[in-house]
N, C-alpha and C positions, 0 to 999 in steps of 0.2 A: 342264714349266716350265723355262725356260733363262734365262741371263744374256746380255744384249746390250750392247755398247758402241757408241755412235753419235757420229760427227763430223758437224758441219754440221747439228745437230739443231734449231737455232732457225729454219731456213728452212721454207717451207711443206711441202715433202716430209718433212723431218725431223720436224716436229710431227705430221704424219699417221701416220708410222711409230711414234713414241712413243705416240700415243693408241691405236693398234691393239695394240701390245705390252702396254700396261697393261690394256687390255680383255681380253686373253688371259692375264693374271696373270703375265707374265714379269717378271724383274728387269731394270731399265733403268739403264744408266750413260751419261752424256753428257760428252763432251769439249767444252769451250767456251773461247774466247779471253776471255770475260768472267769476271773473278774474282768469287768469292762468288755465282755464279748460283744462285738458288733456284727449284726446280721441284718441285711436289708429286708425290710418288711416285717421284721420280727421284734418283739419286745423281749429283752433278755434280763434275767434275774440271777443273782449269785446265790449258791447254796454250798454248804460244806457238810454233806450228810454223815461223813465219818465222825463229825463232832455234833451232829444233830442240829446244825444251823440251817435255817431256811428263811427266805424273805416271803412272809405270808401274803404280800401283795401279788405274788405270782399265782396264787391260788384263789384269792378272794374274788368272787363273782365269775370265775371261769365256769364254763358249761361242762367241759369234759377234760379229764386227766388221762394222758397216755404216758405210761411208766415203762421206760426201756433201760434205765440205768443199771449197770452191773459190769464188773471186770470181764473182759473177753476170755473165752475158754481156749482161744487159738494161740496160746503160748505154752511153752514147756511146763508140764505139771510137776513142779517141785512141791514138796510138802507145804512150804510157805505159800506158794502161789495158789495151791488148791484151797488153802484156808481163805485166801483173798477172794477167790471166785465165789465161795459160799458167803463170806461175811459181807461183801459189797452188796449182795442182793438183799441181805437181811437189814443192814443199817439204812440203806436208801429207802426201803419200804417202811421201816419203823419211823423214820423221820417224816414221811408223808402221812402215815397214820396219825401221828401226834399233831401234825399241822392241821389236818382236816377237822379235828375236834375243836380247833380254836376259831374257825371261820364263822362269819355271820351268814354268808351265802356260799355254800360248798357246791362242787360239781355234782351233776346228776349221774355221771358214770365214770368209772375208772377202768381203763383197759391196759393190762400189764403184759409184758413179754414173758413167755415161758418157753419150754422147749420139748420136742418129742423125745429127748433124752430121758424123760420121765418113764418111758416104756421099756428101756433096756434094749437088748438085741435079740432078734428072732428071725430065722430065715423062712418060716412057714406061716405064722399067723398074721392076720391083718389087725392092726392095733386101733382101738377105739377109746374114746374119752372115759368110758366106765371101767377100763382096765385098772388093776392095781399097779402101783409103781414097782419097778425093779429094785434091786438092792445094791447096784454098783454106784460109783462116785457120782456120775452125771444124774442118775435117778435120785440120789439122795439130795443133791443140790437143788434139783428142780422141785422136789417134794417140799423142801424147806422154803424155797422161794414162793411157791404157791400158798403155803401155810400163812405167810405174811401178807401177800397181796390180796388174799381173800378178805383180810381185815380192813381193806380199803373200802369195802362195801357195808351197807346197812339196810334197814327196811325201806329207806328212801333213795338209796344209791346202788346202782348195779356195779358189781366187780367181776370183770371178765378176764380170763387168762387165755392168751393165744399161744398155743404150743407150736412153735415155729420149727420147720424142717430146714432143709438145705436151701438157702436163699441164692437165687441166680442174680448176681449183680456184678457189673464189670469192675474188675480190679479189687473185689472184696470177697471174703469168705472162700469157698471152695474154688470158684472161678479165678480168684486172685492167685491161687496156688497152681491150678491145672493149666490155665491158658498159656502162661509163659512156657511151660513144658511142651504143650501142644505146638505152639508156634516154632519152638526149636526142633520139633520132630521127634521128641523123646517121651511123649506121654504114653502111659500104659495102664491097664487096670491094676487095682490095688488088692492084695490078698487073693482070694479066689475069684474076685470080680463078680461073684453071684449075689453079694449083699445088696439089699434093696436101699435105694436112695429116694426118699420122699422130698420133692423139691417144690419151690414156689418162685415165680417171677417177682422181683422186687416191686414192680408197679402194682401187681395184684395184692401183695402183702400190705403195701401202704394203703390201698383202697380198703382192705379188710379191716385194718385198725380203725379207720374212720367209720366204716359200716358198723362195726361192733360198738363204737361209742354212741352212734346216733340212732341206730335202728331199735325200735321198740319190740321187734321180733326176737331180740337176743336177751335172754335171761342171764343172770349171774352164773358163773361157772367156766369150765375149760372148753375150748374149741380148738381142734387141730387146724393149724394154719399151713396147709400144704395143698398142692394142686391135685387134679383128678387122676393123674397117670404116673405113679412112681416108676422109676427105672432101675435096673441093676447098675452097679458101678461100672461094669464093662460097657453097657449100652450108653451110659452117661459119658464116659470117656470117648467112646466111638463117635458119638454125636458131636461132641466138642471138636474132635479132629475133623469130622466131615464138614462142619460149618466153617472151620478155618482152612479147609483144603490141605490138611496135613495127614500123614500116615499115623496109624496107631501101632505102637510096638507091642510085640508078644515075645516071650511070655509075660505074665503079670509080675508085679513086684511082690515077692513073698512077704507074708505077714511078719516073719521074724526080722526081716530087714527093716521094715517100718518101725518095729519096736526098738530095734537097735539105735536108730537115728532119732526117733521121736519119744521114746520111753512110753509111759502110760498114755500119753496123748494120742498114740496110734489108735486107740479105741475109737476116736472120731472117724477115722478112715475105714475101719474094719467092721464097725457095727452095722447090722442089717435091720432096717425099719420100714416096713410096708404099712403105711398109715392111712386110715380112712378119713375123708373130709365130708362125709354125708351130713354130719350135724350142722356144719356151717352152711352147706348148700340148702338145707331146710329152712334157714332164716331168710332166704331170698338173695344171698350173695351169688353173683355171676362172675366167673373167671374170664379175663380177657385172653389169657394164655393157658391153654389146656394141653397143647402138644409140645414136647420137649424141644424138638428141632426149631419150631417157630419161636419158642421162648428164647432159645440161645441165639438165633439169628437176630432177634430184636435187641438183646443185651449186647451182643458183640459186633453189631453193625458199625 
């Protein structure tokens, strides 16, 4: 039994991690920008990272820190909002860096969210942790993000970055967008439909965060947080429709139409990322959901 402190816990990934930790009888602390947040079985603490404010009691004596906080990328990318996406990851991390230096008993590990957006888009190559970052917006944000979260570690504390792919979670992320369309019988592939989608079941992702925090097999550095079998966008859409017993419409939605409605954020739908998870597998992590159809049936049951 250990004590975990989590930032960004009210998002879908954070909620899944909290639920998994509580099921394993761990002690859970949550840092929230909401004052007086009530959460059964969880100790909540207020922070205002935009102003560098944090309750040090949330971190004093905790065993592991899980850092998820950051503005969502799933809103239209205006110039102002793009700045918020980047800055929110910087100031939340810097607030934690400063706080850790003031503790008498600091955590032994810090596991931070990152993203496979680090790698950019490519239809051919398989992406691994040692690759250089791309130079587009998402890659730049992710590179900056990791630059700060690496500072959460030192010679006595591991700092791990989990580069997360498409998370399969009911009502959230990609499924939150595609499932209503599929249920209405109007889902279709996006762009060419040939772009690779590297996915992970929400339960496996929650378990991976805990594994990264507690396993001595995991050294500091980045690890790809995706399942073993990436799928093309066409196959992902087709499998969602199959699980929901709905037809998949053809032809696909052209890229220019997505850009017309979504602007630069259409990048999220059109980028191709076939990502390797061999590094995390070598640490002893075992996936519960390796098959896309099985994963979707579990999420959407």
